[in-house]
C-alpha positions as CSV (number, residue, x, y, z in Angstrom):
1,M,-7.3,-6.9,-67.2
2,A,-9.7,-8.1,-64.7
3,M,-8.4,-11.6,-64.7
4,R,-4.9,-10.3,-64.1
5,R,-6.1,-8.1,-61.4
6,L,-7.8,-11.2,-59.8
7,R,-4.6,-13.4,-60.2
8,C,-2.7,-10.5,-58.3
9,L,-5.1,-10.4,-55.5
10,V,-5.1,-14.1,-55.2
11,N,-1.1,-14.1,-55.1
12,V,-1.3,-11.4,-52.2
13,V,-3.7,-13.3,-50.2
14,V,-1.4,-16.5,-50.7
15,V,1.7,-14.9,-49.8
16,S,0.1,-13.2,-46.6
17,A,-1.2,-16.6,-45.6
18,L,2.1,-18.3,-46.3
19,L,4.0,-15.7,-44.3
20,A,1.7,-16.3,-41.3
21,A,2.1,-19.8,-41.7
22,C,6.0,-19.6,-41.6
23,S,5.7,-17.3,-38.7
24,A,4.0,-19.9,-36.7
25,T,6.1,-22.8,-38.1
26,E,9.2,-21.1,-36.9
27,A,8.0,-20.7,-33.3
28,A,9.0,-23.4,-30.8
29,P,6.6,-26.3,-30.8
30,D,5.5,-25.5,-27.2
31,S,4.9,-21.7,-27.9
32,I,1.6,-20.5,-27.5
33,V,2.2,-19.0,-31.1
34,T,2.5,-22.7,-32.2
35,R,-0.6,-23.5,-30.2
36,A,-2.8,-20.6,-31.4
37,S,-1.9,-21.7,-35.2
38,D,-2.4,-25.1,-34.7
39,T,-5.8,-25.0,-32.7
40,G,-7.0,-21.7,-33.6
41,S,-8.1,-21.1,-30.0
42,L,-6.6,-19.9,-26.7
43,T,-7.5,-20.0,-23.1
44,I,-6.9,-16.7,-21.4
45,G,-6.8,-16.1,-17.6
46,I,-8.6,-12.9,-16.5
47,G,-10.5,-11.3,-13.9
48,V,-14.0,-11.1,-13.7
49,D,-14.8,-8.7,-10.9
50,Q,-12.8,-5.7,-11.7
51,P,-15.2,-2.9,-13.4
52,G,-13.5,-1.0,-16.3
53,L,-10.8,-3.6,-16.5
54,A,-12.5,-7.0,-16.9
55,E,-16.2,-7.9,-15.5
56,R,-18.2,-10.6,-16.5
57,T,-21.7,-9.6,-17.7
58,M,-25.1,-11.3,-17.1
59,D,-24.8,-12.9,-20.6
60,G,-21.4,-14.5,-19.8
61,N,-19.3,-12.0,-21.9
62,V,-16.1,-10.4,-20.4
63,V,-15.9,-6.7,-20.9
64,G,-13.3,-3.9,-20.0
65,F,-9.8,-2.7,-21.0
66,D,-8.0,-6.0,-20.0
67,A,-10.6,-8.1,-22.0
68,D,-10.0,-5.7,-25.1
69,V,-6.2,-6.2,-24.8
70,A,-6.8,-9.9,-24.5
71,R,-9.0,-10.0,-27.7
72,F,-6.8,-7.9,-29.6
73,V,-3.7,-10.0,-28.9
74,A,-5.6,-13.2,-29.6
75,A,-6.6,-11.8,-33.0
76,E,-3.0,-10.9,-33.9
77,L,-2.2,-14.5,-33.0
78,G,-4.9,-15.6,-35.5
79,V,-7.6,-16.5,-32.7
80,P,-11.0,-15.0,-33.3
81,E,-12.9,-13.8,-30.3
82,G,-15.2,-16.9,-30.5
83,N,-12.5,-19.2,-30.0
84,I,-11.3,-17.6,-26.7
85,T,-12.0,-19.4,-23.6
86,W,-12.2,-17.2,-20.6
87,K,-10.9,-18.7,-17.3
88,E,-11.2,-16.7,-14.1
89,T,-7.8,-16.6,-12.6
90,L,-7.4,-15.1,-9.0
91,A,-4.2,-13.3,-7.9
92,S,-2.9,-16.2,-6.0
93,E,-3.4,-18.5,-9.0
94,R,-1.8,-17.1,-11.7
95,E,1.5,-18.3,-11.7
96,K,0.3,-22.1,-11.1
97,A,-2.3,-21.7,-13.9
98,L,0.4,-20.9,-16.6
99,A,2.8,-23.5,-15.3
100,S,0.3,-26.1,-15.4
101,G,-0.9,-25.2,-18.8
102,E,-4.6,-24.4,-17.5
103,V,-4.3,-21.2,-19.3
104,D,-2.3,-20.0,-22.4
105,L,-2.0,-16.2,-21.3
106,V,-3.0,-14.2,-18.2
107,V,-4.4,-10.8,-18.8
108,A,-5.5,-9.9,-15.5
109,A,-4.1,-6.8,-13.7
110,Y,-0.9,-8.7,-13.5
111,S,1.8,-6.6,-12.1
112,V,5.4,-7.4,-13.2
113,T,7.6,-8.2,-10.3
114,E,11.2,-9.5,-9.9
115,R,9.6,-12.5,-8.2
116,R,7.0,-13.2,-10.7
117,Q,9.6,-13.0,-13.6
118,R,11.5,-16.1,-12.0
119,E,8.2,-18.0,-12.4
120,V,6.7,-16.9,-15.6
121,S,7.5,-14.8,-18.8
122,F,6.0,-11.5,-19.4
123,A,5.1,-9.4,-22.7
124,G,4.5,-5.7,-22.4
125,P,4.0,-3.9,-20.3
126,Y,0.6,-2.5,-21.5
127,L,-0.5,-0.1,-18.6
128,E,1.0,1.7,-15.9
129,V,-0.9,1.7,-12.5
130,G,-0.6,3.1,-9.0
131,Q,-1.4,1.7,-5.7
132,D,-4.3,3.6,-3.9
133,L,-6.8,3.4,-1.1
134,L,-10.7,2.8,-1.6
135,I,-12.3,4.5,1.4
136,H,-15.9,5.3,2.4
137,R,-17.1,8.7,0.8
138,N,-17.5,10.4,4.1
139,S,-14.0,9.4,5.6
140,T,-11.9,12.5,6.4
141,H,-8.9,10.9,8.4
142,L,-7.8,8.1,5.8
143,T,-7.1,10.4,3.1
144,D,-3.2,9.3,3.2
145,P,-1.5,6.1,3.7
146,A,0.4,7.4,6.6
147,A,-3.0,7.8,8.6
148,L,-3.6,3.7,8.2
149,A,-1.9,2.9,11.3
150,G,-4.2,1.1,13.8
151,H,-6.8,0.6,10.9
152,T,-7.9,-2.6,9.1
153,V,-7.1,-2.7,5.4
154,C,-7.9,-5.4,2.7
155,S,-6.2,-6.5,-0.1
156,P,-6.7,-9.6,-2.7
157,T,-4.8,-12.9,-1.7
158,G,-1.3,-12.9,-3.5
159,S,-1.5,-9.7,-4.7
160,T,1.4,-7.2,-4.9
161,S,-0.9,-4.8,-2.9
162,A,-0.9,-7.1,0.1
163,A,2.9,-7.3,0.0
164,H,3.1,-3.3,-0.3
165,V,0.9,-3.0,2.7
166,R,3.1,-5.6,4.9
167,K,6.3,-4.2,3.7
168,R,5.2,-0.4,4.4
169,F,3.3,-0.9,7.6
170,G,4.2,-4.1,9.2
171,D,2.2,-4.7,12.5
172,A,0.8,-1.2,12.6
173,V,-1.9,-2.1,10.1
174,R,-4.2,-5.0,10.3
175,L,-4.1,-6.7,7.1
176,V,-7.2,-8.8,5.8
177,E,-7.0,-10.8,2.6
178,Y,-9.7,-12.3,0.3
179,P,-9.3,-14.0,-3.0
180,R,-11.2,-11.3,-4.8
181,V,-11.1,-7.5,-4.9
182,S,-15.1,-7.5,-4.8
183,E,-14.8,-9.3,-1.4
184,C,-12.7,-6.7,-0.1
185,V,-15.2,-4.0,-1.4
186,T,-18.3,-5.8,0.2
187,A,-16.2,-5.8,3.3
188,L,-15.6,-2.1,3.2
189,L,-19.3,-1.2,2.3
190,A,-20.2,-3.4,5.5
191,Q,-17.7,-1.5,7.6
192,R,-15.8,-4.6,8.6
193,V,-12.7,-3.0,7.2
194,D,-11.6,0.7,6.8
195,A,-10.0,0.8,3.5
196,V,-9.2,-1.4,0.4
197,A,-5.6,-1.3,-1.0
198,T,-5.0,-2.2,-4.5
199,D,-4.3,-0.6,-8.0
200,D,-5.9,2.5,-8.7
201,A,-7.2,1.3,-12.1
202,I,-9.2,-1.4,-10.4
203,L,-10.5,0.6,-7.6
204,A,-11.7,3.5,-9.9
205,G,-14.1,1.1,-11.2
206,Y,-15.8,0.4,-7.9
207,V,-15.8,4.3,-7.3
208,A,-17.8,4.7,-10.6
209,E,-20.3,2.0,-9.5
210,N,-20.9,3.6,-5.9
211,P,-19.9,7.2,-6.3
212,E,-22.3,8.1,-3.6
213,L,-20.5,5.6,-1.1
214,L,-16.9,5.4,-2.1
215,R,-13.9,7.4,-3.2
216,L,-10.4,7.1,-3.9
217,A,-7.9,8.4,-1.2
218,G,-6.0,9.8,-4.2
219,H,-2.4,9.1,-3.0
220,R,-0.3,7.0,-5.6
221,W,2.0,5.4,-3.2
222,A,3.7,2.8,-5.5
223,V,3.8,2.4,-9.3
224,E,3.6,-0.6,-11.2
225,N,3.2,-2.0,-14.7
226,Y,0.8,-4.5,-16.0
227,G,2.0,-7.2,-18.3
228,I,0.8,-10.1,-20.0
229,G,1.9,-13.5,-18.4
230,L,3.0,-16.4,-20.6
231,P,4.6,-19.8,-19.5
232,K,8.3,-19.4,-18.4
233,N,10.8,-19.1,-21.4
234,D,8.2,-18.8,-24.1
235,R,10.3,-16.2,-26.0
236,D,8.5,-16.8,-29.4
237,G,5.2,-16.0,-27.6
238,Q,6.6,-13.0,-25.8
239,A,7.9,-11.6,-29.2
240,A,4.6,-12.0,-30.6
241,V,2.6,-10.7,-27.9
242,N,4.8,-7.7,-27.7
243,D,4.1,-7.0,-31.3
244,A,0.3,-7.4,-30.8
245,I,0.6,-4.8,-28.1
246,R,2.6,-2.3,-30.2
247,T,0.1,-2.7,-32.9
248,M,-2.8,-2.1,-30.6
249,I,-1.0,1.2,-29.4
250,D,-0.2,2.3,-32.8
251,S,-3.6,1.7,-34.4
252,G,-5.1,3.9,-31.6
253,S,-7.3,0.9,-30.4
254,W,-5.3,1.0,-27.0
255,R,-6.2,4.8,-26.1
256,A,-9.6,4.2,-27.5
257,S,-10.5,1.1,-25.1
258,L,-8.7,3.1,-22.2
259,E,-10.8,6.0,-22.5
260,R,-13.8,4.1,-23.0
261,H,-13.4,1.9,-20.0
262,L,-11.4,3.6,-17.6
263,A,-11.5,7.4,-18.1
264,P,-15.3,7.5,-17.2
265,S,-14.4,6.4,-13.7
266,G,-12.3,9.6,-13.2
267,I,-8.9,7.9,-13.4
268,E,-6.1,9.9,-15.2
269,V,-5.5,8.3,-18.6
270,Y,-1.7,7.9,-19.0
271,D,0.6,7.5,-22.2
272,P,1.4,3.8,-22.9
273,P,4.5,2.4,-21.2
274,E,7.4,1.5,-23.5
275,V,6.7,-2.3,-24.6
276,G,9.5,-4.6,-24.0
277,K,11.1,-2.6,-21.3
278,L,10.1,-4.5,-18.1
């Protein structure tokens, strides 16, 4: 009886391995699914200065909600955490990094837009966010975007936030752009700019780090969805990553990570968006 059970267990393991192998074999040769299967590794583009979403620690680790999503997706593709290469990918570099093969995936507060979809493929969405303003704690006159006229606002270079500011305010606002959100926050603390405009999920982390100095204006003036960027037309990769995101949501890991990393900053924890509906 024991020998029969052992044979059954071995058969289950073999069948599972064969199914995984078949799935990878059926994918296109240039898909990230094939690359993950063949090499057992992935290079993932991510932010490193976004508290709560993705931040590089002193020991070189990357922590946050985006980092958890990236790890979960990699694991579903058969890549263990130790075989992930993290690559800082700025907002202005994401499309180029995917097109050149510098990274396999981008999980970096990457808002899905029509323009970006012409250059890369997206899986997801995996998080809904809103545009908000980061201001000084004692600021009383910038609590509404309408009050920004005549002020200086900072946004990351190449971000949808900078595009929103240009479209909404035009020349009425002086827009300053830096490669990283952290540079905008430094400028705000040094009073070189009056506000930082970007996603509330990003800004809330800075409020949590500096509650005595900073706060959110609290007006969601545009809503966007974060997706995972893939090389253009990688349909097999897109389907596999979508399946991984659904598994993360259904398992409870998605909400657990969101509550661990973002809820403490005071941001409202929303329900997950519908995966595959971009």
